[in-house]
N, C-alpha and C positions, 0 to 999 in steps of 0.2 A: 427710387429715384422719382423726383416729381417731373410732371410734364413740362414745366418750364425749361427744364435743362435741355431737353430735346430741341427747343426753339432756337438755341444758340449753335446748333451743329447740323450737319448735313447727314441725313439717311441716305442708304444706297439701296436701289432695287434693280433687278434686271433678270436676264435669262442666259442659260448656256445651251447650245444645241449640240447634240450627239447624233449626227446623221443627217438631219435636214440642213438645208442652205438658208441663210437669213436673206430674205429678198428686200425687206423694207422695215423701218421702225418709225412709228408715228410719235407725235408729241406726247409727252407725259402731262397729265393734268392733275393738279391738287385742288380740291374743292373743300369747303367747309362753311360754316355759318358766315355769311357775308364776304367770303373769300374765293377767289378763283385765280390760279396762275398757271400758265402753260410753260413747260420746259421743252426746248427743241435742241438740246445739246447732248444727245447720248454719246458715251464712249462706245465705239463699235470696234469688234474684234471679228476675226475670221470664224469664230465659234460662239459669238454671242454679243451682248451688249449690256450697259448698265447706265443708270441715271443717278445723279447726285441731287437730292432735293432738300430745300429748307422748308420745314414744316412751321406753319403759323401757330400761335397760341389761341386757337379757336376750337369749337366743338364740331361734331359730325364730320370729322375729316375723311376724305376718300382720296386715294392716290390710284391713278390708273394709267396704263399705256398699252397700245396694241401694236402688234407686228405681224409681218407675213413671212411664212416660210415655205419651203417645199415639204412634201410628206416623206416618210420613211425614217423613223427613228424616234428619239426621246427629246423632250425639252424640259430642262430643270429651271424652276424659278426660285428666286430668293429675295427677301426683304430683310436688310440688316439695319438695326437701330443703333444710332450713335449713343454710347453710354458715357461719354464726356464731350466737352466742347471741342470743336475742330473747325477747319476751314474747308471750303470747296475744293481747294487744291490738294489737301491731304486726303479728302474723301475719294479722290480719283486715283489713289495709289493702289491699283489692283490690276491683275489680269483675270481672265476667265478660264477656269479649268477644273477638272475633276478633283475631287477631295477638298475643294475650298469651302468657305463658310457657305452653308446652305447648299453645298455641292456646285457653287457657281463662282464665288469671289475668292481669288487668291490675293489676299492683302498683303502689301509689303511696306517697309519703312515705318513711319509713325502710325499709319493706318491699322496696323496688325493689333494694337491695344485698344483701338476706338470702338470697334463693333462688337455686337453681342453673340455672334456665331449662332443665330437663330436657324432651326432646321429649315429646309426648303421643301418645295413640292416638285412633282414631275408628272408628265403626261405623255403617252405615246401617241405619235402623229403619223 
């Protein structure tokens, strides 16, 4: 799949908390060659959050977001690439839960066939 196809769709990234409490989620930031965009619209759930982001067709891309939690448990992180064109609305068709894509995203509806089911990461806090 060529890079251009990603520019027509929304990737999704976020975290699931197992034990800790989510206290705050800061803006997501996408930067690249000559490009900067902040996103301030996370979908928040009792056990985590997710961002839908539209990536530009530029080099040296970085995507980041910070968040604050309490201690005592595990945090699972996931970044899911869109493998076909989609809208922001479809990209938000998920809940946060165990066993989802990257152990974070339980996609439903049209979104189930859009994302690549990349493995996630986790950290004890």
